[in-house]
N, C-alpha and C positions, 0 to 999 in steps of 0.2 A: 779207607782206604771204605732251575728248580728252587724251592724254598728251603733254606737250611734249617729244617725243623729241629734237628738235634742240637745245633750250635746255639739257637735261640733259647732252648731249654737250659743248657749248661750255663749260658751267659746270664740268665736271670738269677741263677743261684749265687754267682760269685761277683755280681756287679759292684759290690762294696770295695773290690780291690782297685777300682778306678784305673784299670789298664785297658788299652784299646782292644776292641774285638777284631779278630782276623778278618780281612776283606772276604766277601763272598766268592765262592768258586762256581763257575758255570761249567756245565758238561760240554765236552767237545770230543770229537773222535781223534785218535792218534793215527794220522794218515801214514806216518813213517814206519809204523809197525807192520811187519809181514803178517797178514791175516791168515796165512796158511799155517801158522803155529797151532798147536793142538788146543790152545785156549780160544781159538776162533774157528771152530769146525763149521762146516756148512749146515745150515738149518734144514732139517728134513721136511720137505713140503707136505702139507696135508696131514701132519701128525703132531701129537703133543706128547711130552714125556710122561711116562707112566710111573706112578709111585706105588710100590708094592704095599701089602698090608702092613709091613713093618716100617714103611716110610723110607726104605733104603734103596728102592729100585732105580731112582733117577741117576745114581752114580755107578750103576753096574756096567761092566764092559759089554760090548757088542759081541757076544759069544758066537753068534752065527758066522762072524768073519774072523774071529780071533784064533791065532795059532795056539794049540794046547800047550806048546812049550814056551809061550810068551810069559814074561813076568808081569803079572797083573796086580791091581790094587785089591786088597781084601777089605771087608767091612769094618774090621778092627785092626789096630796095631798091637801086636803082642797079645791079642785076644781080649784087650781091655779098652784101649783108647779108641773112641769113635772115629771112623774114617769114612763116613757115609757120603761125604761130598766129593771124594776123590774119584777121578775117572782115569781108567787105564790109558796108556799112550795109544795114539792113533784111533781112538774111539770117537765116533761122532754121535751126538745125541740131539734130539729135537729141543726146541725152546721150551722153557718152563712156564707154567702159569704162576700167578701171584700166590695162589693157595699152596702150590708145591714148594715154593720158596719158604713159606712159613712152616710147612710140615717138616722140611729138613732141619730148619732152625730149631723147631721144637724137639725133634729127636736128638739133636746135638745137646740141647739144654737139659732135657729130663731123662736122658739115658742113665741107667744105674751107675755107670762109671763116673758120671759127672759128680755124684754125691761122694764117691770114694776119692776122686781127685781133689775135690774141695776140702775134704777132711785132711788130706795130706798137706795141702797148701796152707790151711788154717793152722795146722800144727807147726809148720815151718815158720809162719809169720809170728805166732805166739812165742815160739822159742827165741826168735830174734827180737822180741818186744817191738815189733813194727809200729804198733799203736799202744803206747803205754797206758792210755786212758781206758783201754779194754781190760787191763789188769791180767792176772794169771788165774790158774785153777779152772774148775769146771765152768763156772760162769764166764770167765774170761775166754775160754776156748769156745764156748757157745757164741759169744759175740763175734769172734774171729770167723767162726764157721758160717753164720748166717750172712755176714757181710760178704764173704767170699762167694757164696751161692748167689746173692743178689747181683754181684758184679758179673757173674757168669751169665745170668739171665739178660742183663742190660746189653752186654757185648754181643751175645749170640743173636738176639732178636733185632737189634738195631743194625748190626753189620751183616748178618746172614738172612734176615727176614724183611724188615721194614725198608731198609736201604735198597736192596735189590728190587723190591716191588715198586718203590717210588721212582728209582732211576732206571728201571727196565734193564737190569743187568743180570747175568747168570751167577748164581752163588756157588756153583760147583768149581772144583779145582781140576783142571785138565793137565795131567802129567805130561811133561815133555818126553821123558823116557829115552832119548837118544842124544848122542854128542858127548863132549868132554864133561868132566866133573864141574869145571868152572862155568861152562855154558849152562848146564842144568841148574847149578846152584844160583847163578844170576837170574835165570828165568824164574825160579821158584820164589826167591826173595822179592823179585820185581812184581809179583802178583799183588802185593799190598798197594802198588801204585797204578798198575794197569790191569784191567779186567775185560771181560767180554760182554757186549750188549746182547739183548735177546735176539737181535737180527744177525748176530755173528761178527759184528765189527768190534775192533778194539777201542777202548776208551779209558779215560781217567777213572780210577776206582773210587768214585765218590762214596759208595756205601762204606768202604773201609775208612777213608780219610774223615768223612763227616760223622759216620756212625760211631767210630771209635772215640772221637772227640765228644760226641753227645753222650755216650755211655760213661765217659770219664766225668762229665759235668753232672749227670744224674747221680752218679755214685757219690759225689761229694756231698749231696744233700743229706745222706744218712751216716756220714762220718763226722767226727768232732769238728767244731767250728774252725779250729786252727788249720784244718786241711782244705777249707773252702776258699782257696786262693787260685789265681790264674797259674801260679807256678806249680802248685800241687796237681791241679787238673792237667796241666801240660805234661808234667812228668808221667802221670798215669796214662795219658793219651799216647805218648811216645813209647812207653813200656809195652802197652797193648799192641802197638803196631810191630814192635821188634819181636814180640812173642809170636804174633801171627806170621811174620816172615820166617821165623824158625820152624813153626809148624808146617808151613808150606814146603820148606826144604826137607824136613823129615819125611813128609808124605811123598815128595818127589823120589826120594831114594829108598823108601820103604819096600817097594817090590824087589829091588836088588838085594837089600838086606835079608828080606824074607826068603828069597830064592836061594841066597848063598848059605844062610844059617839053617833054614828048615826045609829047603828044597820043595817049597810049596808054591803052586800057581793057581790054586783054587780060589775063586773070588767069594765064596760063601763063608 
């Protein structure tokens, strides 16, 4: 969700499976998509997006034009989960530089919450014996933990950093914020397939589609050999995209949840 750099990497790892590689995908614009959607705001001429010292500035709402009663995105969800890439509804931002895309990906990856979330995921995986070869106990948990962290790094930098820089797409999530629940949910989940180019046009989300596949392929290189098959890589690829779609949906409705439960509209 150009040269398919990630797919070539993953393909070299699992070539022994003797299964056909997916045909290459070329970038093209989605002309049928209404570019007035918030995921395709007008690019502000003569300016570039600013990243604050904490790397979170590029997703901040345009407070100069925002109604103080509007439900806006916050930097974190429930004070823990990073939400740096989400942009409040009806907010227009200038195009990003390649550096800014990597900065945001880095903050998503190395934020303190990433280590906490990885610890929880590792515990769940070990409890379910997802990889029996890792065994149990302290050493087993350590194996689950570093594999989970490595997967996070692969995913964030390929999907959120290298992919957008290579394909010239915006790695931020522009909240729709209006309309029915089904319309907003469909919009959010659809972001794994459709994204915004740097010039404001809508296009196929190659960073997600190719980046998630590349991350799954790279991931297989440090898991036991039995998991280095096209089937296992494909399962991880699909799982990653489903999770990303769920994350977009949560972020779409987070301002409503936050406003309803905590009566909060501060973006800080």
